[in-house]
C-alpha positions as CSV (number, residue, x, y, z in Angstrom):
1,M,-6.9,51.1,54.5
2,C,-2.9,50.7,53.9
3,G,-2.0,51.2,50.4
4,G,-0.7,47.4,50.9
5,W,0.1,44.8,53.5
6,V,3.3,42.7,53.4
7,R,3.9,40.0,56.3
8,R,6.8,39.3,58.1
9,A,6.0,35.7,59.5
10,S,7.2,34.4,63.1
11,G,6.6,31.5,64.9
12,S,5.2,28.2,63.8
13,G,1.5,29.5,62.8
14,A,3.6,32.1,60.3
15,A,1.0,31.6,58.0
16,N,-1.4,33.3,60.4
17,T,0.4,35.2,62.7
18,G,3.4,37.8,62.9
19,R,4.1,41.4,62.0
20,W,2.7,43.2,59.1
21,F,4.0,46.3,57.6
22,C,1.9,49.6,56.9
23,R,2.7,52.8,55.9
24,G,6.0,52.9,57.0
25,R,6.3,51.0,60.0
26,W,5.8,47.3,61.3
27,R,2.5,46.5,63.5
28,N,2.2,43.1,65.3
29,A,-0.7,40.6,64.2
30,G,-2.5,38.2,65.8
31,R,-4.0,35.0,64.9
32,V,-6.2,35.8,61.7
33,T,-8.6,33.1,59.8
34,G,-10.6,33.5,56.9
35,L,-9.8,37.2,55.8
36,F,-8.1,36.4,52.4
37,P,-7.9,33.4,50.4
38,P,-4.8,31.1,50.9
39,Q,-1.9,33.3,48.9
40,E,0.7,31.0,49.3
41,Q,-0.8,27.9,48.3
42,A,-3.0,29.3,45.5
43,W,0.4,31.4,43.7
44,G,3.0,28.9,44.9
45,L,5.3,31.6,46.2
46,D,7.6,30.6,49.1
47,A,5.7,31.3,52.7
48,Q,8.6,33.6,53.7
49,V,7.7,36.4,51.1
50,G,4.9,37.0,53.0
51,L,2.8,39.4,50.4
52,T,-1.4,39.3,51.0
53,P,-3.0,38.8,47.9
54,Q,-3.9,42.7,48.0
55,A,-0.1,43.1,47.9
56,L,0.7,41.0,45.9
57,A,-1.8,42.7,43.1
58,K,0.0,45.8,43.8
59,V,2.9,44.4,42.7
60,C,1.8,43.1,39.8
61,R,-0.4,46.0,39.0
62,E,2.6,48.1,39.6
63,S,5.0,46.1,36.9
64,A,2.4,45.5,34.2
65,L,1.6,49.3,33.9
66,T,4.8,51.1,34.7
67,Q,7.3,52.1,32.3
68,S,10.3,49.5,34.3
69,F,10.2,47.0,37.3
70,D,12.5,49.4,38.4
71,T,10.1,52.0,38.7
72,A,7.3,50.0,40.2
73,A,9.7,49.4,42.7
74,E,10.2,52.7,43.5
75,S,6.8,52.9,43.7
76,I,6.2,50.2,45.8
77,N,8.9,51.1,47.8
78,E,7.5,54.9,48.4
79,D,4.4,53.7,49.4
80,W,5.3,50.5,51.9
81,G,8.8,52.1,53.2
82,T,10.5,49.2,51.9
83,R,13.8,48.2,49.9
84,Y,12.8,46.0,47.2
85,D,14.8,45.9,43.8
86,G,13.5,45.5,39.9
87,K,14.7,42.1,39.8
88,Q,12.1,41.0,43.0
89,M,8.9,42.8,41.2
90,Q,10.1,41.2,38.4
91,R,10.3,37.6,40.1
92,W,6.9,38.1,41.9
93,S,5.0,39.7,38.6
94,E,6.6,36.7,36.4
95,H,5.7,34.4,39.0
96,V,1.7,35.2,39.1
97,G,1.8,36.3,35.1
98,G,3.1,32.9,34.4
99,K,0.1,30.9,36.0
100,L,-2.2,33.4,33.9
101,V,-0.4,31.7,30.8
102,E,-0.7,28.2,32.3
103,L,-4.4,29.2,32.8
104,Q,-4.1,30.4,29.0
105,E,-2.9,27.2,27.8
106,A,-5.6,25.4,29.3
107,E,-7.8,27.0,28.0
108,R,-6.3,27.0,24.4
109,K,-5.5,23.0,25.2
110,G,-9.7,22.4,25.9
111,Y,-10.5,24.5,23.2
112,A,-9.0,22.1,20.6
113,K,-11.1,19.1,22.6
114,G,-14.5,21.3,22.2
115,Q,-14.8,22.6,25.7
116,R,-15.9,26.5,24.9
117,P,-16.4,29.1,27.7
118,E,-19.6,30.0,28.6
119,G,-21.0,33.7,27.1
120,P,-22.6,36.2,29.1
121,A,-26.1,36.2,30.1
122,N,-26.8,39.2,28.2
123,A,-26.1,38.9,24.5
124,P,-24.0,42.2,23.2
125,E,-25.6,43.9,20.0
126,L,-22.6,44.3,18.7
127,L,-19.0,42.7,19.1
128,V,-16.0,44.4,17.6
129,V,-12.9,42.1,17.1
130,G,-10.2,43.9,16.5
131,L,-6.9,42.5,15.6
132,D,-3.4,44.4,15.2
133,G,0.6,43.9,16.0
134,G,3.1,45.8,18.1
135,R,6.9,45.5,18.8
136,V,8.6,44.1,21.3
137,Q,13.0,44.0,21.2
138,G,14.3,40.3,22.4
139,R,17.6,39.9,23.8
140,E,18.3,37.4,20.9
141,K,19.3,38.5,17.4
142,D,17.0,37.0,14.5
143,P,19.8,34.9,12.9
144,D,18.0,36.1,9.2
145,T,17.4,39.7,9.9
146,Q,19.8,40.6,12.4
147,S,17.0,42.6,14.1
148,R,16.0,41.9,17.8
149,W,12.4,43.5,17.0
150,K,9.7,40.7,17.3
151,E,6.2,41.2,16.8
152,D,3.8,41.1,19.4
153,K,0.1,40.4,18.4
154,V,-3.4,42.3,20.0
155,A,-7.1,41.1,20.4
156,T,-9.3,44.0,21.7
157,I,-13.0,42.6,21.9
158,S,-15.1,45.3,22.6
159,S,-19.2,45.4,22.5
160,Y,-21.2,48.2,21.6
161,L,-24.4,50.0,21.4
162,K,-24.7,50.1,17.5
163,G,-25.2,53.7,15.7
164,D,-28.4,54.4,14.0
165,G,-26.6,55.2,11.1
166,K,-27.1,58.6,10.7
167,D,-26.3,61.1,13.9
168,R,-25.5,58.5,16.6
169,K,-22.4,56.9,16.7
170,P,-22.0,53.7,18.0
171,Q,-20.9,53.8,21.8
172,R,-18.6,51.3,23.1
173,L,-19.1,49.6,26.5
174,V,-16.4,47.0,27.6
175,T,-13.5,46.3,25.8
176,T,-11.2,42.8,26.9
177,Y,-7.7,42.4,25.1
178,V,-5.5,39.6,24.7
179,A,-1.9,39.6,23.9
180,T,0.8,37.1,23.0
181,M,4.5,36.6,21.3
182,G,3.0,33.4,20.1
183,T,2.1,32.3,16.8
184,S,-0.9,32.9,14.1
185,K,-2.4,30.3,15.1
186,K,-2.1,30.7,18.8
187,F,-3.6,33.6,18.7
188,G,-6.1,33.3,16.6
189,T,-7.1,30.9,19.1
190,L,-6.7,32.7,22.3
191,A,-8.5,35.7,20.7
192,R,-11.5,34.0,19.6
193,I,-12.0,31.8,23.2
194,E,-11.7,35.4,24.3
195,A,-14.6,36.1,22.4
196,E,-16.8,33.5,23.0
197,R,-16.7,34.3,26.4
198,R,-18.0,37.9,25.7
199,G,-20.3,36.4,23.7
200,I,-19.7,36.1,20.1
201,R,-22.1,32.7,19.8
202,Q,-24.8,35.3,21.4
203,A,-24.1,38.6,19.6
204,L,-26.8,40.2,17.3
205,N,-23.8,41.8,15.1
206,V,-20.1,40.6,14.9
207,V,-17.0,42.5,12.9
208,V,-13.5,41.8,12.7
209,M,-11.9,44.8,12.5
210,G,-8.1,45.6,11.3
211,D,-5.6,47.1,8.8
212,A,-4.8,44.0,5.8
213,A,-2.0,42.5,7.2
214,A,-1.4,38.8,5.6
215,W,-1.6,37.3,9.3
216,I,-5.0,39.2,10.0
217,D,-6.5,37.9,7.0
218,T,-5.3,34.2,8.2
219,V,-6.5,34.6,11.5
220,H,-10.2,36.1,10.1
221,G,-10.1,33.5,7.8
222,E,-9.1,30.6,10.2
223,Y,-10.9,31.6,13.3
224,F,-13.9,34.2,12.8
225,P,-14.7,32.9,9.2
226,A,-18.5,33.7,9.5
227,H,-18.4,37.2,10.2
228,E,-17.8,40.4,8.5
229,R,-14.1,41.7,8.0
230,I,-13.2,45.1,7.3
231,V,-10.3,47.0,6.7
232,D,-10.1,49.7,8.7
233,Y,-10.9,53.0,7.1
234,S,-7.9,54.8,8.1
235,H,-5.1,52.2,6.4
236,A,-7.3,52.4,3.5
237,A,-7.6,56.2,3.4
238,E,-4.2,56.8,3.8
239,R,-3.2,54.1,0.6
240,L,-4.8,56.6,-1.5
241,W,-3.3,59.1,-0.1
242,D,0.0,57.7,-0.6
243,C,-1.0,57.4,-4.4
244,A,-1.9,60.9,-4.3
245,R,1.7,62.2,-3.2
246,A,3.6,60.1,-5.6
247,L,1.8,61.2,-9.1
248,A,1.4,65.0,-8.0
249,P,4.1,65.8,-5.5
250,A,3.7,69.6,-5.3
251,K,-0.6,69.5,-6.1
252,Y,-1.6,66.2,-4.0
253,L,-4.2,67.6,-2.1
254,A,-7.0,67.9,-4.3
255,L,-6.3,64.6,-5.7
256,G,-6.3,62.7,-2.5
257,E,-9.4,64.4,-1.3
258,R,-11.1,63.4,-3.9
259,L,-9.8,59.2,-3.8
260,E,-10.8,59.5,-0.5
261,S,-14.0,60.7,-1.2
262,A,-15.0,58.5,-3.3
263,L,-13.5,55.7,-0.6
264,Y,-15.9,56.9,1.8
265,Q,-18.6,56.5,-0.6
266,G,-18.2,52.8,-1.4
267,K,-16.8,53.8,-5.0
268,T,-14.1,51.1,-4.8
269,Q,-14.6,49.6,-8.3
270,R,-14.1,53.4,-9.8
271,L,-10.8,53.6,-7.7
272,L,-9.8,50.2,-9.1
273,R,-10.1,51.1,-12.7
274,W,-8.2,54.5,-11.9
275,L,-5.4,52.4,-9.9
276,A,-5.2,50.3,-13.4
277,K,-5.0,53.0,-15.6
278,Q,-2.4,54.7,-13.6
279,V,-0.1,51.8,-13.7
280,A,-0.7,50.5,-17.0
281,R,0.5,54.7,-17.9
282,L,3.5,54.4,-16.1
283,G,4.1,50.9,-16.8
284,A,6.1,47.5,-14.9
285,V,7.7,48.4,-12.1
286,R,11.5,48.6,-12.4
287,D,14.4,46.7,-10.1
288,R,16.1,50.5,-9.4
289,D,12.6,52.0,-8.3
290,S,12.7,52.9,-4.7
291,E,10.1,52.6,-2.4
292,H,8.6,55.6,-3.2
293,H,9.2,56.3,-7.1
294,P,5.2,56.1,-8.5
295,R,5.9,53.2,-10.6
296,R,5.9,51.1,-7.6
297,V,3.8,52.8,-5.2
298,L,1.1,52.7,-7.9
299,W,0.9,49.0,-8.4
300,E,1.6,47.8,-5.0
301,N,-1.8,50.1,-4.2
302,L,-3.3,48.5,-6.7
303,T,-2.8,45.2,-5.3
304,Y,-3.8,45.8,-2.1
305,F,-7.3,47.0,-3.2
306,Q,-7.8,44.0,-5.5
307,R,-7.2,42.1,-2.7
308,H,-9.3,44.2,0.1
309,H,-11.8,46.0,-1.6
310,Q,-14.5,43.5,-0.7
311,H,-13.5,44.7,2.9
312,M,-14.5,48.3,2.1
313,D,-17.9,48.8,2.3
314,Y,-17.8,51.9,4.3
315,P,-21.5,53.0,3.9
316,R,-23.0,49.5,4.0
317,Y,-20.7,49.5,7.6
318,R,-22.2,52.9,8.6
319,A,-25.3,52.2,7.9
320,N,-25.6,49.3,10.1
321,G,-24.5,51.1,13.0
322,W,-21.0,49.6,12.8
323,P,-17.7,51.5,13.2
324,I,-15.8,51.8,10.2
325,G,-12.1,52.5,12.2
326,S,-9.8,50.3,14.5
327,G,-9.0,52.9,16.5
328,V,-9.3,51.2,19.9
329,T,-7.1,48.5,18.8
330,E,-4.7,50.8,17.5
331,S,-4.9,52.5,21.1
332,G,-4.4,49.1,22.7
333,V,-1.5,48.1,20.9
334,K,0.0,51.7,22.0
335,L,-0.8,50.3,25.6
336,F,1.0,47.8,25.1
337,N,4.1,49.0,23.5
338,K,4.4,51.5,26.5
339,R,5.4,48.7,28.9
340,V,7.5,46.6,26.2
341,K,8.4,48.4,23.6
342,G,11.6,50.7,25.4
343,T,14.2,50.9,23.3
344,E,17.0,49.9,26.7
345,Q,14.3,47.0,27.3
346,F,15.3,43.4,26.0
347,W,13.0,40.7,26.6
348,N,12.8,36.6,27.0
349,T,10.7,36.3,23.6
350,R,10.5,32.3,23.7
351,G,8.0,30.1,25.9
352,H,5.9,30.9,28.9
353,E,8.0,33.3,30.5
354,G,9.7,36.5,30.3
355,V,7.7,39.5,28.6
356,E,4.5,36.5,27.8
357,T,4.0,37.0,31.4
358,I,4.1,40.5,31.4
359,L,1.6,41.1,28.1
360,A,-0.5,38.4,29.8
361,L,-0.6,40.3,33.2
362,R,-1.1,44.2,30.9
363,S,-4.0,42.3,29.1
364,L,-5.8,41.3,32.4
365,R,-5.1,44.9,34.0
366,L,-6.7,46.8,31.0
367,S,-9.6,44.8,30.4
368,N,-12.2,46.9,32.3
369,D,-14.6,44.4,33.3
370,G,-13.2,43.3,37.1
371,R,-11.5,40.6,35.9
372,W,-8.4,41.7,37.4
373,H,-9.3,41.6,41.5
374,H,-11.0,38.3,40.8
375,Y,-8.0,36.9,39.0
376,M,-5.8,38.5,41.7
377,L,-7.9,37.1,45.0
378,Y,-8.8,33.9,43.3
379,G,-6.7,32.5,40.8
380,R,-9.6,32.1,38.0
381,L,-11.0,34.6,35.6
382,L,-14.4,35.5,35.9
383,R,-17.0,35.7,33.1
384,P,-17.0,39.2,32.1
385,A,-20.3,41.5,31.7
386,A,-21.3,42.0,27.9
């Protein structure tokens, strides 16, 4: 087996004959039919490019997973003995990723017209929709903030076997990904479509997991309103530890442990009363107060827990056999950041080109349900297993 094939077309039958590059040397090939899908027609690449679907899949895989297009080119050249550069890797992978983005857009428009993806044959016992955001550096600065950094939104859709509420933890089965630079509305629709593809309408239990960001509240309210919203436990606990450090810098450990214990036990009303008492004792926030001043820290966290305490019923979540942390989604964000967040990477963040195509390819590749191979061979999304 060759790691990848690149065709040098020849003669009038360029689609079926020519010379093929494999493991450092060119080899002659006769007329072949029926082995591979019609790659040139499916992807719209110039026939002179001469990449089989397997070779093109490898180019896209390296471009989506390695830290840069130049690194992808080095990997391809080492394997094939070719002399491609990063720009060529970028052109090919962004072309294929662009086709994927077009497919997503078609699904999004179809969804607005009432078209729904077919769910899996087997209903998942538990489906967890995780929502979070990463960072991408654009080529252009924001005119208001003068910053190049923008947010990419990431969703993980994971099927689970529930825990028993005691010793057996929830067991994650299959995770698929959605990532986009688009608005909350676009992201919410794409996340909902993926959740329906994964069986949200058939699932016995569904929860939506994330931190307390306002845009996550919006996506939950508009696209997953019928499903339980859980604020990630570690984020909520860290908020309480911030309060402990602000109030008792030298002896914060004991206070922090007491506060987190109350959170773990679901005593949110007790925590709200304690926070309100501290805010009243310290007085109103003053303009000169720094971000770490006790007055500001306690006031901000009182507001935080007032807004989200109903999403922090952790004893009930554990008893139901549900996860209470968004570690899967946070790990997913890191996987995307590893490719697109480099300080020396400046992306086109507008429209359906540039980083949007790489986010789509990386989502496809990271999803562990076999859809990558199906898409690269046939240009269609595979209906995944639960």
